[in-house]
MARDO-593787 format. One record per residue (C-alpha): x, y, z; residue in three letters. Coordinates in steps of 0.05 Angstrom, whole numbers. Each point is the difference from the previous one (the first is absolute). Layout:
N
+--------+--------+--------+------+
|      u |      v |      w | type |
+--------+--------+--------+------+
|      X |      Y |      Z |  ALA |
...
+--------+--------+--------+------+
This chain:
376
+--------+--------+--------+------+
|      u |      v |      w | type |
+--------+--------+--------+------+
|   -255 |   -427 |  -1028 |  MET |
|     37 |     55 |     37 |  ASN |
|     68 |    -26 |     22 |  LEU |
|      0 |     47 |     60 |  ASN |
|    -59 |    -38 |     29 |  ILE |
|     35 |    -67 |     -9 |  LEU |
|     64 |     23 |     33 |  PHE |
|    -39 |     34 |     56 |  PHE |
|    -37 |    -65 |     15 |  GLU |
|     65 |    -40 |     -1 |  ALA |
|     32 |     47 |     51 |  LEU |
|    -58 |      2 |     49 |  ILE |
|     -2 |    -77 |      1 |  TYR |
|     76 |     -2 |      6 |  ALA |
|     -9 |     39 |     65 |  SER |
|    -49 |    -53 |     22 |  LEU |
|     53 |    -53 |    -12 |  ALA |
|     50 |     37 |     45 |  THR |
|    -54 |      6 |     54 |  LYS |
|    -11 |    -75 |      0 |  ASN |
|     75 |    -12 |     12 |  LEU |
|     -3 |     41 |     64 |  LEU |
|    -25 |    -63 |     35 |  SER |
|     66 |    -35 |    -18 |  GLN |
|     39 |     61 |     26 |  TYR |
|    -37 |     -4 |     66 |  PHE |
|     11 |    -76 |      4 |  ASP |
|     75 |      7 |    -13 |  ILE |
|      2 |     56 |     51 |  SER |
|    -21 |    -49 |     54 |  GLY |
|    -73 |     19 |     13 |  TYR |
|    -48 |    -55 |     22 |  SER |
|    -57 |    -22 |    -46 |  PRO |
|    -50 |     38 |     44 |  THR |
|     43 |     63 |     -5 |  GLU |
|      7 |     -9 |    -75 |  ILE |
|    -75 |     -9 |     -6 |  GLY |
|    -12 |     64 |     39 |  ILE |
|     50 |     40 |    -41 |  LEU |
|    -29 |    -26 |    -66 |  MET |
|    -70 |     14 |     26 |  ALA |
|     16 |     74 |     12 |  VAL |
|    -11 |     17 |    -74 |  LEU |
|    -69 |    -31 |     -5 |  PRO |
|    -22 |     28 |     68 |  VAL |
|     21 |     70 |    -21 |  VAL |
|    -33 |     -8 |    -68 |  SER |
|    -68 |    -10 |     33 |  LEU |
|      3 |     74 |     16 |  VAL |
|     49 |     28 |    -51 |  SER |
|    -29 |    -31 |    -64 |  SER |
|    -69 |     32 |      6 |  PRO |
|     34 |     65 |     24 |  LEU |
|     47 |      4 |    -60 |  TRP |
|    -56 |    -17 |    -49 |  PHE |
|    -43 |     55 |     30 |  LYS |
|     57 |     51 |     -3 |  ILE |
|     17 |    -21 |    -72 |  SER |
|    -73 |     10 |    -21 |  SER |
|      7 |     73 |     20 |  ARG |
|     72 |     16 |    -17 |  LEU |
|     13 |    -48 |    -58 |  GLY |
|     27 |    -71 |     -1 |  GLN |
|     66 |     16 |    -33 |  ASN |
|     18 |     54 |     51 |  LYS |
|    -14 |    -47 |     58 |  ILE |
|     38 |    -56 |    -33 |  TYR |
|     62 |     45 |     -3 |  TYR |
|     -7 |     12 |     75 |  ILE |
|     -9 |    -72 |     22 |  VAL |
|     53 |    -30 |    -46 |  SER |
|     55 |     50 |     15 |  LEU |
|    -15 |     -1 |     75 |  SER |
|      3 |    -76 |     -1 |  SER |
|     68 |      2 |    -36 |  ALA |
|     27 |     41 |     58 |  VAL |
|    -36 |    -34 |     59 |  CYS |
|     25 |    -70 |    -18 |  ILE |
|     72 |     16 |     23 |  TRP |
|    -11 |      7 |     76 |  PRO |
|    -24 |    -72 |      1 |  ILE |
|     68 |    -22 |    -26 |  PHE |
|     35 |     43 |     52 |  ALA |
|    -34 |    -31 |     61 |  THR |
|     11 |    -67 |     33 |  SER |
|    -52 |     -6 |     56 |  ASP |
|    -72 |    -20 |     -7 |  PHE |
|    -36 |     61 |     29 |  LEU |
|     40 |     50 |    -42 |  THR |
|    -11 |    -42 |    -62 |  SER |
|    -74 |     -1 |     16 |  LEU |
|     -2 |     76 |      6 |  LEU |
|     36 |     11 |    -67 |  PHE |
|    -43 |    -53 |    -34 |  MET |
|    -61 |     40 |     20 |  ILE |
|     30 |     63 |    -30 |  LEU |
|     19 |    -35 |    -64 |  PHE |
|    -68 |    -34 |     -6 |  SER |
|    -38 |     65 |      7 |  LEU |
|     25 |     19 |    -70 |  PHE |
|     17 |    -66 |    -33 |  PHE |
|    -69 |    -29 |     13 |  SER |
|    -28 |     46 |    -54 |  ALA |
|     53 |    -13 |    -54 |  VAL |
|    -31 |    -61 |    -35 |  VAL |
|    -74 |     19 |     12 |  PRO |
|      9 |     70 |    -27 |  LEU |
|     46 |    -24 |    -56 |  GLY |
|    -51 |    -51 |    -25 |  ASP |
|    -57 |     51 |      7 |  SER |
|     39 |     51 |    -41 |  ILE |
|     11 |    -53 |    -54 |  ILE |
|    -73 |    -20 |     -2 |  MET |
|    -21 |     73 |     -6 |  THR |
|     47 |      8 |    -60 |  ILE |
|    -23 |    -64 |    -33 |  LEU |
|    -73 |     19 |      6 |  LYS |
|     16 |     66 |    -34 |  THR |
|     48 |    -23 |    -54 |  THR |
|    -20 |    -73 |     -8 |  GLY |
|     42 |    -62 |     13 |  GLY |
|     -1 |    -65 |     38 |  ARG |
|     20 |     -2 |     73 |  PHE |
|     23 |    -72 |     -4 |  ASP |
|     56 |     19 |    -47 |  ARG |
|     21 |     58 |     44 |  VAL |
|     -2 |    -44 |     63 |  ARG |
|     45 |    -49 |    -38 |  LEU |
|     55 |     52 |      4 |  PHE |
|    -11 |      5 |     74 |  GLY |
|     12 |    -74 |      5 |  THR |
|     63 |      5 |    -41 |  ILE |
|     26 |     57 |     43 |  GLY |
|    -14 |    -41 |     63 |  PHE |
|     35 |    -62 |    -29 |  ALA |
|     62 |     36 |    -25 |  VAL |
|      9 |     37 |     66 |  THR |
|     -9 |    -64 |     40 |  SER |
|     52 |    -37 |    -43 |  LEU |
|     51 |     56 |      5 |  LEU |
|     -8 |      7 |     75 |  LEU |
|      4 |    -75 |     11 |  SER |
|     75 |      7 |    -15 |  SER |
|     12 |     69 |     27 |  LEU |
|    -28 |    -13 |     70 |  VAL |
|     52 |    -56 |      6 |  GLY |
|     52 |     55 |     -3 |  ILE |
|    -35 |     50 |     44 |  SER |
|    -72 |     19 |     17 |  PHE |
|     21 |     72 |    -15 |  PHE |
|    -19 |    -15 |    -72 |  TRP |
|    -72 |    -17 |     21 |  LEU |
|     -9 |     70 |     29 |  PHE |
|     38 |     33 |    -57 |  ALA |
|    -45 |    -35 |    -52 |  ALA |
|    -63 |     21 |     39 |  THR |
|     22 |     72 |      1 |  SER |
|     20 |      1 |    -73 |  ILE |
|    -64 |    -29 |    -30 |  VAL |
|    -44 |     44 |     44 |  LEU |
|     39 |     63 |    -18 |  ALA |
|      0 |    -15 |    -75 |  PHE |
|    -72 |    -22 |     -8 |  SER |
|    -31 |     70 |      1 |  PRO |
|     44 |     19 |    -60 |  MET |
|    -46 |    -41 |    -44 |  PHE |
|    -63 |     38 |     20 |  LEU |
|    -19 |     56 |    -46 |  LYS |
|    -30 |     60 |     32 |  ARG |
|    -70 |     13 |    -25 |  ARG |
|    -18 |     74 |     -2 |  PRO |
|    -59 |     18 |     43 |  GLY |
|      1 |    -66 |     37 |  GLU |
|    -36 |     11 |     65 |  SER |
|    -45 |    -58 |     18 |  ARG |
|    -24 |    -67 |    -23 |  THR |
|    -71 |     -6 |    -23 |  GLU |
|    -38 |    -62 |    -22 |  ALA |
|    -67 |     -2 |    -37 |  PRO |
|    -58 |    -20 |     44 |  GLU |
|    -34 |    -61 |    -28 |  ASN |
|    -36 |    -39 |     55 |  PRO |
|     26 |    -71 |      8 |  ALA |
|    -51 |    -55 |      7 |  SER |
|    -14 |    -35 |     67 |  ALA |
|     29 |    -62 |    -32 |  GLY |
|     65 |     35 |    -15 |  SER |
|      6 |     24 |     72 |  LEU |
|    -14 |    -70 |     26 |  LEU |
|     53 |    -29 |    -46 |  GLN |
|     49 |     53 |     23 |  PHE |
|    -12 |    -19 |     72 |  SER |
|      9 |    -74 |    -13 |  LEU |
|     63 |     11 |    -41 |  MET |
|     29 |     45 |     55 |  THR |
|    -10 |    -55 |     51 |  VAL |
|     33 |    -49 |    -48 |  GLY |
|     58 |     47 |    -12 |  MET |
|     10 |      7 |     76 |  PHE |
|     11 |    -75 |      8 |  PHE |
|     42 |     -8 |    -63 |  GLY |
|     47 |     59 |     11 |  ILE |
|      6 |    -14 |     74 |  THR |
|     35 |    -65 |    -20 |  LEU |
|     44 |     37 |    -49 |  ASN |
|     19 |     53 |     52 |  SER |
|     18 |    -55 |     50 |  PHE |
|     43 |    -33 |    -53 |  HIS |
|     37 |     64 |    -18 |  ASN |
|     12 |     17 |     73 |  SER |
|     29 |    -68 |     20 |  PHE |
|     29 |    -34 |    -61 |  ILE |
|     67 |     27 |     24 |  ALA |
|     -9 |    -36 |     67 |  VAL |
|    -21 |    -63 |    -36 |  PHE |
|     61 |     -1 |    -46 |  THR |
|     48 |     16 |     57 |  ARG |
|    -27 |    -56 |     44 |  GLN |
|      8 |    -47 |    -59 |  ASN |
|     73 |     20 |     -6 |  GLY |
|     -9 |     33 |    -68 |  MET |
|     45 |     57 |    -25 |  ASP |
|    -25 |     71 |     12 |  PRO |
|     -2 |     12 |    -75 |  SER |
|    -57 |    -50 |     -6 |  VAL |
|    -51 |     50 |     27 |  VAL |
|     13 |     50 |    -56 |  GLY |
|     -4 |    -56 |    -52 |  VAL |
|    -66 |    -24 |     30 |  VAL |
|    -29 |     70 |     -8 |  PHE |
|     26 |      4 |    -71 |  ALA |
|    -32 |    -68 |    -17 |  ILE |
|    -66 |     21 |     29 |  THR |
|      0 |     65 |    -39 |  ALA |
|     19 |    -33 |    -66 |  LEU |
|    -54 |    -53 |     10 |  SER |
|    -53 |     55 |     -5 |  GLU |
|     19 |     17 |    -72 |  ILE |
|    -42 |    -53 |    -37 |  PRO |
|    -64 |     22 |     35 |  PHE |
|     14 |     74 |    -10 |  LEU |
|      9 |    -11 |    -75 |  LEU |
|    -73 |    -21 |     -6 |  VAL |
|    -31 |     24 |     66 |  ALA |
|    -54 |     45 |    -28 |  ASP |
|    -22 |    -52 |    -52 |  ARG |
|     -4 |    -56 |     53 |  ILE |
|    -41 |     43 |     47 |  ILE |
|    -48 |     18 |    -57 |  GLU |
|    -11 |    -74 |    -17 |  LYS |
|      0 |    -32 |     70 |  ILE |
|    -19 |     56 |     47 |  GLY |
|     39 |     35 |     54 |  SER |
|    -33 |    -38 |     58 |  MET |
|     19 |    -68 |    -26 |  LYS |
|     71 |     22 |    -14 |  ILE |
|      6 |     25 |     72 |  LEU |
|    -27 |    -65 |     29 |  LEU |
|     48 |    -41 |    -40 |  PHE |
|     59 |     43 |     23 |  GLY |
|    -23 |     -9 |     73 |  MET |
|      0 |    -75 |     -6 |  ALA |
|     69 |     -5 |    -33 |  VAL |
|     33 |     46 |     51 |  ILE |
|    -24 |    -46 |     56 |  GLY |
|     31 |    -60 |    -36 |  VAL |
|     64 |     39 |    -13 |  ARG |
|     10 |     17 |     74 |  MET |
|     -8 |    -73 |     19 |  ILE |
|     50 |    -23 |    -53 |  LEU |
|     50 |     54 |     21 |  VAL |
|      2 |    -30 |     71 |  SER |
|     25 |    -66 |    -29 |  PHE |
|     52 |     31 |    -47 |  ALA |
|     64 |    -13 |     38 |  THR |
|     48 |     11 |    -58 |  ASN |
|     11 |     60 |    -45 |  VAL |
|    -24 |    -32 |    -65 |  TYR |
|    -64 |    -26 |     30 |  ALA |
|    -13 |     69 |     29 |  LEU |
|     12 |     34 |    -67 |  TYR |
|    -48 |    -49 |    -34 |  LEU |
|    -56 |     12 |     51 |  VAL |
|     10 |     75 |     -1 |  GLU |
|    -14 |      1 |    -75 |  SER |
|    -73 |    -14 |     19 |  LEU |
|     -3 |     73 |     23 |  HIS |
|    -22 |     19 |    -70 |  GLY |
|    -66 |    -34 |     13 |  LEU |
|    -11 |     32 |     69 |  THR |
|     12 |     72 |     22 |  TYR |
|     -5 |     33 |    -69 |  ILE |
|    -67 |    -34 |    -14 |  LEU |
|    -29 |     23 |     66 |  VAL |
|     28 |     70 |     -4 |  TYR |
|    -13 |     14 |    -74 |  TYR |
|    -71 |    -29 |     -3 |  SER |
|    -25 |     46 |     56 |  LEU |
|     40 |     60 |    -25 |  PHE |
|    -29 |    -10 |    -70 |  HIS |
|    -71 |     -8 |     28 |  PHE |
|      5 |     65 |     41 |  ILE |
|     21 |     41 |    -61 |  HIS |
|    -46 |    -31 |    -51 |  TYR |
|    -58 |    -27 |     43 |  GLY |
|    -10 |     61 |     44 |  LEU |
|      0 |     74 |    -14 |  SER |
|     -4 |     70 |     30 |  GLY |
|      5 |      8 |     74 |  ARG |
|    -10 |    -75 |     11 |  ARG |
|     62 |    -14 |    -40 |  MET |
|     41 |     50 |     40 |  ILE |
|    -26 |    -28 |     66 |  ALA |
|     12 |    -72 |    -24 |  ALA |
|     71 |     19 |    -20 |  GLN |
|     15 |     25 |     70 |  SER |
|    -30 |    -64 |     31 |  VAL |
|     41 |    -42 |    -49 |  PHE |
|     66 |     31 |     22 |  TRP |
|    -19 |     -1 |     74 |  ILE |
|    -13 |    -75 |     -5 |  VAL |
|     55 |    -18 |    -50 |  ARG |
|     56 |     40 |     32 |  SER |
|    -27 |      6 |     71 |  GLY |
|    -42 |    -54 |     32 |  LEU |
|     31 |    -58 |    -38 |  THR |
|     71 |     18 |     20 |  PHE |
|    -20 |     12 |     72 |  ILE |
|    -29 |    -70 |      7 |  VAL |
|     54 |    -33 |    -43 |  GLY |
|     59 |     34 |     32 |  SER |
|    -19 |      5 |     74 |  ILE |
|    -41 |    -64 |      2 |  GLY |
|     52 |    -38 |    -39 |  GLY |
|     57 |     24 |     46 |  GLY |
|    -37 |    -22 |     63 |  ILE |
|    -16 |    -69 |    -29 |  ILE |
|     72 |    -10 |    -22 |  ILE |
|     26 |     19 |     69 |  ASP |
|    -49 |    -48 |     35 |  LYS |
|      6 |    -58 |    -49 |  PHE |
|     45 |      2 |    -62 |  SER |
|      6 |     33 |    -67 |  VAL |
|    -19 |    -66 |    -34 |  PHE |
|    -64 |     -7 |     42 |  PHE |
|    -18 |     73 |    -15 |  ALA |
|      5 |     -9 |    -76 |  PHE |
|    -44 |    -63 |      4 |  ARG |
|    -51 |     33 |     45 |  LEU |
|     -7 |     62 |    -44 |  PHE |
|     -4 |    -45 |    -61 |  GLY |
|    -57 |    -43 |     29 |  PHE |
|    -38 |     62 |     23 |  VAL |
|      8 |     31 |    -69 |  GLY |
|    -24 |    -63 |    -35 |  LEU |
|    -60 |     -7 |     46 |  LEU |
|    -19 |     73 |    -10 |  SER |
|      2 |    -10 |    -75 |  ALA |
|    -46 |    -59 |      4 |  ILE |
|    -49 |     37 |     45 |  LEU |
|      1 |     62 |    -44 |  MET |
|    -13 |    -42 |    -62 |  THR |
|    -60 |    -32 |     35 |  GLY |
|    -28 |     69 |     19 |  VAL |
|     10 |     27 |    -70 |  TYR |
|    -36 |    -57 |    -35 |  PHE |
|    -56 |      2 |     52 |  ALA |
|    -11 |     73 |    -17 |  ILE |
|     -1 |    -16 |    -74 |  LEU |
|    -52 |    -55 |     11 |  ARG |
|    -44 |     46 |     42 |  SER |
|      2 |     52 |    -55 |  ARG |
|    -18 |    -49 |    -54 |  SER |
|    -58 |    -27 |     41 |  ASN |
|    -27 |     71 |     11 |  SER |
|     -2 |     15 |    -75 |  ILE |
+--------+--------+--------+------+
């Protein structure tokens, strides 16, 4: 497999690790949970508009060219956030940064899938390097932010500036086309159900990533714990990614997603009771059975269960929900609940809602299966 692709994936997910640690920077800077929620929700709000826009532009001008623009612009626009100290100015510069950064991971993964479909290869193995890049970056920054948060912004800028170097220019690249093979009505129904499931599952994950820094600080834990937590969660994804495609082929993407939804609800509840570092680390290792199952099962279904224009439209919907709606609800809603009640109550509430949604979605899924079998 092309090493350039692997390093490229590692770097774009390294940038995602640095983005997650912005919540800790805002917490240490003295912002309230509601303000942190609003600042962290800027990226998903902006992505509701920017993601479809960048995908549309890239289909005309070429994905690689647009990736150069968004990654290098993000590398520059991250610095004004570090230079400001008041909420409104930080909000303004987060909007500017998010306009470009919101497209980095979606475009990056789309570029990789385009290459893999042309040259062959398994996305689970490539995505594994994204997980490794995320984990290594989180571990390194867990120590460096204790010295200065300057290193968080420096790392963000470096990985974003270097990632385009691993993209090879393809002569004549102008737009992305996909063969038009009509998807069945069943496939579209499954996509809709899985998208709803992903919304609930990743909303919990976005809440966790936005407020785990608040949780650890209120428990009197060292600031380095946040980076270690993100590293543990990333490393816990590795076992699944080693066999992801095979498991989906045997069990089915819908069942994998439902299982991930249920476990993430349980994990949020358990986190709320983890009042010491070692208990927290143990609970966070469950992450490998949560987010990556929900994310990967739907991503895999879109690229192998749909085709043509429907695949392109589903891809846009996927990123709007995954990087947009889920983070809006998780960040803003979570911040308000924490301010009104407590961070411990918020984790338990999100956990119970997630578990209940998994149970309801499972009931709906098996009811549809029964109705189909009765109609045959």
